Structure formats: structure tokens, C-alpha cells
ROBAVO-47531 format. One line per 3 residues: number of its first residue (from 1); their letters; for each residue x, y, z of C-alpha. Coordinates in pm, 1 decimal, decimal comma, padded with zeros to 6 digits. Example, Ala and Ser with C-alpha at 12.3 -4.5 7.8 and 13.67 -1.06 7.14 Angstrom:
<sites>
1) AS) 01230,0 -00450,0 00780,0 | 01367,0 -00106,0 00714,0
</sites>
This chain:
<sites>
1) XXX) -00716,6 -00827,9 00267,0 | -00742,8 -00803,9 00637,8 | -00549,9 -00740,5 00911,4
4) XXX) -00366,9 -00385,1 00821,5 | -00393,7 -00037,0 00615,9 | -00183,9 00095,9 00407,1
7) XXX) -00271,4 00418,2 00256,6 | -00170,4 00610,1 -00057,0 | -00210,3 00979,3 -00107,8
10) XXX) -00147,4 01223,1 -00351,4 | -00209,0 01608,0 -00262,9 | -00055,5 01880,2 -00360,0
13) XXX) 00220,0 01756,9 -00567,1 | 00307,7 01517,6 -00308,5 | 00269,5 01168,8 -00264,7
16) XXX) 00271,2 00972,9 00058,7 | 00250,9 00623,2 00205,3 | 00161,6 00489,4 00518,3
19) XXX) 00090,5 00187,2 00703,9 | 00002,8 00062,5 01048,8 | 00218,2 -00174,3 01223,7
22) XXX) -00007,2 -00447,3 01371,7 | 00060,6 -00786,7 01303,9 | -00195,4 -01052,9 01384,6
25) XXX) -00265,1 -01456,3 01381,7 | -00666,3 -01508,6 01395,2 | -00744,1 -01303,4 01679,3
28) XXX) -00393,3 -01263,2 01846,7 | -00204,0 -00939,8 01812,1 | 00162,0 -01091,4 01740,6
31) XXX) 00344,1 -00751,8 01674,4 | 00302,3 -00397,5 01719,5 | 00575,8 -00240,7 01501,8
34) XXX) 00553,3 -00425,6 01164,0 | 00748,8 -00278,5 00861,1 | 00450,7 -00285,6 00588,6
37) XXX) 00594,8 -00019,2 00377,9 | 00919,0 00032,2 00201,6 | 01098,6 00283,7 -00074,5
40) XXX) 01225,7 00081,2 -00350,4 | 01457,6 00188,3 -00667,8 | 01667,0 00407,7 -00525,4
43) XXX) 01380,4 00589,3 -00335,4 | 01214,7 00669,2 -00612,0 | 00904,6 00430,9 -00612,9
46) XXX) 00694,4 00355,3 -00311,4 | 00563,6 00017,7 -00197,8 | 00318,6 -00106,6 00074,4
49) XXX) 00134,9 -00465,8 00110,2 | -00162,1 -00618,3 00296,6 | -00186,9 -00982,0 00350,9
52) XXX) 00038,2 -01267,7 00436,8 | 00377,5 -01136,4 00548,3 | 00563,5 -01408,0 00322,1
55) XXX) 00380,6 -01354,0 00024,6 | 00427,1 -00953,2 00076,9 | 00784,9 -01038,5 00079,6
58) XXX) 00792,1 -01253,3 -00282,3 | 00570,5 -00980,5 -00430,0 | 00823,6 -00710,6 -00326,9
61) XXX) 01105,1 -00903,0 -00469,0 | 00911,6 -00982,4 -00759,4 | 00831,2 -00624,2 -00824,3
64) XXX) 01196,4 -00499,4 -00781,7 | 01319,0 -00709,9 -01013,2 | 01013,9 -00584,9 -01241,6
67) XXX) 01162,4 -00248,9 -01194,3 | 01522,3 -00335,6 -01255,9 | 01425,0 -00508,7 -01577,9
70) XXX) 01186,4 -00202,0 -01688,0 | 01433,0 00078,0 -01568,8 | 01240,4 00189,9 -01288,0
73) XXX) 00911,6 00249,8 -01518,7 | 00625,0 00190,1 -01244,2 | 00340,5 00165,1 -01510,1
76) XXX) 00546,8 -00117,8 -01723,7 | 00672,3 -00290,0 -01388,9 | 00351,9 -00288,4 -01241,8
79) XXX) 00201,1 -00447,4 -01555,5 | 00418,8 -00726,2 -01586,6 | 00423,7 -00824,4 -01222,0
82) XXX) 00022,6 -00846,4 -01250,0 | 00071,8 -01052,1 -01556,4 | 00305,3 -01276,6 -01396,5
85) XXX) 00078,1 -01276,5 -01093,7 | -00210,4 -01405,6 -01255,6 | -00055,1 -01670,5 -01477,6
88) XXX) 00222,6 -01810,7 -01264,4 | 00115,3 -02102,8 -01081,9 | 00297,7 -02018,3 -00783,9
91) XXX) 00218,4 -01650,5 -00759,2 | -00122,2 -01721,0 -00835,8 | -00175,6 -01877,9 -00492,2
94) XXX) -00019,7 -01552,2 -00313,1 | -00285,4 -01389,8 -00050,5 | -00213,2 -01027,9 -00040,1
97) XXX) -00268,6 -00654,2 -00240,2 | 00028,9 -00448,5 -00298,6 | 00009,8 -00030,1 -00403,4
100) XXX) 00272,2 00094,7 -00564,6 | 00379,5 00480,1 -00645,0 | 00618,2 00716,6 -00796,5
103) XXX) 00597,3 01110,9 -00825,9 | 00342,7 01063,8 -01108,9 | 00133,2 00755,4 -01060,1
106) XXX) -00014,0 00509,3 -00809,2 | -00121,3 00179,3 -00877,8 | -00280,6 -00137,5 -00669,9
109) XXX) -00223,2 -00477,4 -00778,4 | -00375,8 -00781,2 -00673,2 | -00373,0 -01157,8 -00822,7
112) XXX) -00660,1 -01146,3 -01045,2 | -00432,6 -00932,4 -01278,2 | -00572,2 -00578,2 -01191,7
115) XXX) -00346,8 -00301,4 -01206,8 | -00569,7 00000,6 -01104,7 | -00482,8 00329,0 -01062,1
118) XXX) -00757,0 00589,1 -00859,2 | -00919,9 00872,1 -01014,2 | -00885,1 01068,0 -00685,3
121) XXX) -00490,1 00957,2 -00623,9 | -00616,7 00786,2 -00324,9 | -00595,0 00387,7 -00255,5
124) XXX) -00625,2 00228,7 00053,0 | -00635,3 -00132,0 00104,4 | -00641,4 -00393,5 00396,1
127) XXX) -00903,8 -00433,5 00692,0 | -00891,6 -00045,7 00780,4 | -00877,5 00043,8 00415,1
130) XXX) -01236,9 00190,3 00371,0 | -01266,2 00403,2 00689,8 | -00890,0 00524,4 00596,2
133) XXX) -00985,6 00601,0 00244,1 | -01308,4 00790,3 00365,0 | -01108,0 00983,5 00587,6
136) XXX) -00827,4 01060,0 00342,1 | -01108,2 01200,6 00131,6 | -01248,0 01435,5 00401,5
139) XXX) -00955,2 01543,5 00478,9 | -00829,3 01623,8 00105,0 | -01148,9 01832,0 00098,7
142) XXX) -01165,7 02011,1 00409,1 | -00814,6 02064,7 00567,3 | -00474,1 02229,5 00483,2
145) XXX) -00289,1 01922,0 00574,3 | 00010,4 01789,2 00309,5 | -00022,1 01404,2 00189,4
148) XXX) 00227,7 01257,6 00486,8 | -00013,0 01428,0 00753,4 | -00334,8 01311,4 00593,7
151) XXX) -00163,7 00940,1 00564,4 | -00133,3 00946,6 00911,6 | -00446,7 01095,2 01007,8
154) XXX) -00629,3 00849,0 00790,4 | -00452,3 00550,0 00939,1 | -00556,6 00703,3 01283,9
157) XXX) -00895,5 00734,8 01214,9 | -00922,9 00368,7 01054,7 | -00759,0 00253,3 01381,1
160) XXX) -01024,3 00369,3 01603,1 | -01256,2 00145,7 01439,6 | -01065,5 -00166,8 01291,7
163) XXX) -00930,1 -00373,1 01521,0 | -00673,7 -00508,9 01303,5 | -00509,0 -00182,7 01268,2
166) XXX) -00288,5 00022,0 01525,6 | -00176,0 00334,1 01587,4 | 00211,7 00264,7 01533,8
169) XXX) 00201,2 00447,6 01166,9 | 00496,1 00440,3 00978,3 | 00501,1 00695,2 00697,1
172) XXX) 00715,5 00741,0 00362,0 | 00704,9 01016,2 00119,2 | 00848,9 01128,5 -00228,8
</sites>
């Protein structure tokens, strides 16, 4: 997936998610302040996406339904969505990645049926994901920043090298 940067950081008992606001169509910037992250299930769950906007909204809706069906159990909802995503003929064609987090766990979900939990509490997706991931790891190790500030700085760093990531950053935390 390209054309964005989404980062989840767990640090010092906090969890934060952030995303840049740039929307592109091929090599043209269409929008600067898109909302790619959201709080769900009574503000107890954080979610963000990289990929096609329409596909992402479909995944957000399906994930919210799974959260409702499993009483906010993040892990169970993530597993069930990944199972549906892999087996459903319509969902299988979606081109997006989804990251979700609550107070205890974070997961990356893909259309291949993947539900991955990071070892170090950091997930970064999108074209700027590798840059933001590296920046977040360094900031955790060599700064006293909180999770929210690490997310913001990691995306800012990615925006300096990834042409699909801008500095219009939205961050949410639990």
C-alpha cells in the first residue's frame, strides 16, 4: 500500500495512532487534510487505514460491526474480520491495510488473512510506513517523548522523504 503514513505507538502505558492527511491520485495531490484514523466502539478502539478510500470505509464499517458482535473484544473482532476479508469474494478485492488498537493490544490486518501483533508496540503502514517505523523506534529509545508525540514526530520524519505523506497530521490516543 502506498500514498499515506499511519503509525500506532505503544509507549509508557499509552497508545496513540496518527495519520497524515494527503490524498493522491497517481501523481497529483487531491486533498491535504483527509481523516484516515478514527476512534470506534465508544472511543475504546483506535483504527487507521492505508489504501483505497472506498475500500477503507468498507473495512471500517465491517470492523465496527465485528466489534459490536464481539462486545468490543479487539482480538476476536480483528480475527473475524481477517477471516471474512480473506474468504469473501467482494472483500477479497479490497486494496487496503487496517491497523487497530485498544489499551492492551495492537494489530495490523490485511486481505491475506493476516492479523499481526508487533513485538515492540509499533505498527506503521503506507508508503511512509518504513520511515515512520524507523523514526518511532529511535524516538522510543533515545527520547522522553510520550506516545502521541512520538507518532507525530515519526510521521513528520516520513513526510520529509515520502512524497505521498504530508505534514497535516491527525493523532488520537487512548
